[in-house]
N, C-alpha and C positions, 0 to 999 in steps of 0.2 A: 550578524546575524535580521536577517528579515522575516518580520512574521505578520502574517495575513488575517479575516476573522476561516472559519472551518464552513464554507457552504454559507445559509443564510443568518446562522446562531453567530452570537459572539465571545465564542472562545475566540482569541487566539493562543496562532501556530507560530510553531517555526515552518521555514517554504520548504525547507529536509523533513521528513521522518527517519526513526533512526531505528530501522524493519530488525528480530533478533529473530530472525528464524538457523539464523546458522547459530546462537549459543545454546551450547551443551553438546550437540552433535558433532557438527565443528567445531567448535571457539568453548576452549575449556574456559572452567567459570572466571578463573582469573581473569584471563583479559575478553572477556564478555563486559565483566565488571568494572576495567580500565578503559573499552572502550566506549562505556556509559558514562561515566567520570570527561574526556573527552569532549564525550560528544552533549552535553551539557555543557562541559565549558565555554565551544562554542556556540553556544545561548541553540544547542538545537532543542528545545522543548516537550519534540510531539513523539514516542514512542508507539510500539505498534504489534503487536505479542500474535497469540492466537490457545488457544486452551488446547491447542493436537500436537501445536511446536514440539518440538524434544523423538516426534515421532514412534520408535521401538521404542520412548522411555516416552511417553504421551505425559499433560501436563511438566517437563523437565524445567524450555523456553521459562515458564509463570514463575517456576520456584527460580529459577537463576537473577530473577527480576526483584521478588521478591527479597530476597536475599541481599542484593544490592540496593531497593528502597529502607529495611533492615537497620545497616550501614548510619540511618539516617542522617545529618548534617542537612535540612534543609531537601535530600534529595526525592521527596516524594509530592511534596510540595509545588517543586522547580519544577512535575513533570504533566505533560497530561498522557494521560495513559491510555494508550485504546485492546483491546482484547476481545475474540473472536468465539458460537460457538458454534458448531453444526455437528461436525465429524464426529465422528464417535467412538466416544472415553472406555466403551467397555462394552462386554457381549450383550451388555442385556437390552433390552430391546425398547427400549425410551432413555437410553444416556447420548441419542442422536439426535439427528434433527433439532426442530423449531418446533416443539408441540411444548407449554406450559410444565410440564413438567418436567421437563427439561432444562428449558430457560429456568427454572427455578433452582436445580440440584447444579446444574452447569454455572450462574454467573456465584453462587453461592461457596464452588470447589475454586473457583479462581481466583475471587476475590482471598480463600485461607493461602493457595499458593501464590499467591502477587506480594501479601502478608499487607492489606488492605480492606476498609472498611466502603468505599469506590471506585467504583472504575468510570473514570472520565468517561467514553467511549463505551459503550457494547455492540459489537458490527455482528451479526447476520454472517455466516461466514459467506453461503451459499443459497440461493434460493429453496423453502422449503412446499413443491405444487403442492403436500396433500395436507398441511394444519393451514385453513385458515388464517385469512389476518388479524380480526377480528378475534381466537383468543391469539396469535402473538403481540398484539399490539394492549390488552386487556393484561397480562401476563409483567412489558414492559411496563405495564402501568401501578402496578401494583408496586414493581423492581422502583422504579421510581420515586413512591410518595414512602414506600423504606430508606432513602433516601443511598441504592447502593450500586442504578446508576444514574449520572448525568442529562446523556445523548445518547442515539438510535444512528449505529451507519450500517449502508448494506456492503456486500461483497461477491463480485459478481454477476451481477441482475444485468438481463436483460432490461431495453427501456422502459420495456408495457409493466415487464414486476415494483420499477419506482414506481409508473404510475398509480398500479395496482394499488399498495404500503403505502404511498403520501393522497390516495379517496379512503382509502378506510379508514386511515389515521384522522385524517378530518375531519368523518362523520365522528369520530371520536371524540372532540376536539382536540386530540392529542397534537404534541410538534412531529412527530414521525421523524425520517432518517432529514440528515442534518451533512453526509457525506455516502459516496459512493466509491468503493476500492475494487481497481479496475485493471485487467493486463493491458497497457499504451506502452507504445515505444513509438518509435518512428521506424522500424518492419511494420508492428503488428497497431496497425490503427482504425478494426472495425466500430472500436466502438465510439470512436467519428460519424458514423451511419445515425442511431437515435440511444444510444446511453450515453453521452453528452450531450444530443441536447436534453434530452429529457431531466440531468441533473441541472441544468441549465434552471428550465422551466420551475421546476419544484427546486429552487435552490439550493441544490447537492454540489460539497466542496469533494472535487474526483479525489485523490490518489492513489496515483497511479503505481502497480507493481510492475516488477519484469522492467524495471528503467532502460535498461540493457541487453535483455532479449536472452538472459541466461549468457551473456559476454560477450557474444556477435559484434553489438555494437562500444564492445571492449579496446579496439585495437584488433583481435584474432586474427586477420590475414597476416602483419606484421606477426606476431610473436609467432602464428604457426612456422613461416619460413626461418624466423631465427632460432628455431628450435625449446622454445619457452613454453609451444605449447601441446596439445597431440588433445586431436579430436577422432571419437570415433562412433559408431551405434546414430543415433536420432543429432546427434551437437554435429557429428560429420553429414550427414543428410545437408541439416539446418547450412553449416557453411558449405557446403557449393551449391546451394536455393539461391542463396545472396549474392554470391562472391561477385561480380560484375559487380552490383551495386555495392560493396564492405567494397570494394579497392577504390573506389571511384568516393568511396564518405573517404575514407583512410587516408585518401589522396586532396579532398578539402580540404576534413582537417590539419596534415598539415600548411596548406595558403594558411589557414588558420591563425595556427602556431600555440595550437587547443591539442589534448591528449581528448580522440577518440571518444572516453569516454567518458570524459568531461562535457564533451559539444554536446552527446549523451540529453546528454544533465540537465544543458545549457538549451534546448530544443523543450522538452516538456517544462521550463521555468516561464519558459514564455508562450504557454498555450492560457487561453485566456481562461477557463475553464480549468488547471490547475489548481488545487491548495500545496500541494507540497511529493515532490514523491519521493518514494518508499525507496531505503537506502538498503538492505543491508551486509555488511561491512562482516568479511572474516578476520578481517585483519585490520589494524592501525588506518596502514598505509593507504587498504582501500576507502577509508571516512577521508580524513586527512583530503584527497583525492575529488571525494565527494564536491563539498565544500568549498574549492576553487572553482565547480561552476557557477557559486551564488555571486562572483564576483568576472562569470564570461559574460555583457553584452551583444547581443546576435541582431542586424537591420537587413532593414524589410532586404536586401536584395542574399543575405547570409541563410534566411529562411527561406525566401522564393526554391532558392539552389536546393536544398536537402528537399524540398519538397519534385525537385522532376532527382533525387536521387533517390528518395523511396516514396511516390505517390502513395496520398493519400485518401482520405473520401472526403464525396461533401455530406449534405445531410439527407436522410433517407425523406424523401423517394427521390428527389432534383439529381441523384449520385445513381439511379439504370432506371430513370426514364423522367420523361421531359418533363 
């Protein structure tokens, strides 16, 4: 396993992050525990979850992770656990967003479900435009002083949101954010405009979610042709929108002798701003495939070829102005 620092922090995390969103709704608890054990054995020390995961049964995923920690054997000590708050956990008006009250309640509830007394990386799942940063950072400062969290991260922030958060933290002599979790993959590259430059300027590590664009970069063309996958609704529309590029992409993967999903992860691992793509396996085989990306080297020619198939963005404003 390869390790790197999370942004400008001194925290060492694995180059792959285990996403747990499927645990519960799509993956039975026993299988989820087996996947976490396998990830740990492979050297993955970075797990990501959120208080809303479990969806119809919010908190379910954190509970599954918590029961895995409770098995002992160094599981908690070996894991950098990241969770998130923002989404509604009940119908109560203060059980949502980033008010100081919800931060206190949500944090204590996550600690209980995770069966731990501290969270390594506590992330804002979305920007809260109605709560001032002074209030947010004061609440986080209290949580740090209490020993309940160590680092803060953001998710789904715009570049200027990162800048506002960091400048507000600086005024308080507070560390602020050390990571940003955004959708980023070969197809969806909008973060290259402003989010990645902001993250690099402020020393945030980037944690890409949906690295396979909902499976489109996992060999969907051949799987569909072979009858191994059916697409409908929005997935079908997305497939048709990107069909020509995906055919070229899968043909190039064949040239390289690399499975398309592994190639997509390897590309992310070659991007300088990326700390760790978040892989969210439903089954063990998907984790096994993801691990192969760590040993997949792409030269400059291969990276350039991928950019011709899925063109990216230059930093704003050069991307659209002189």
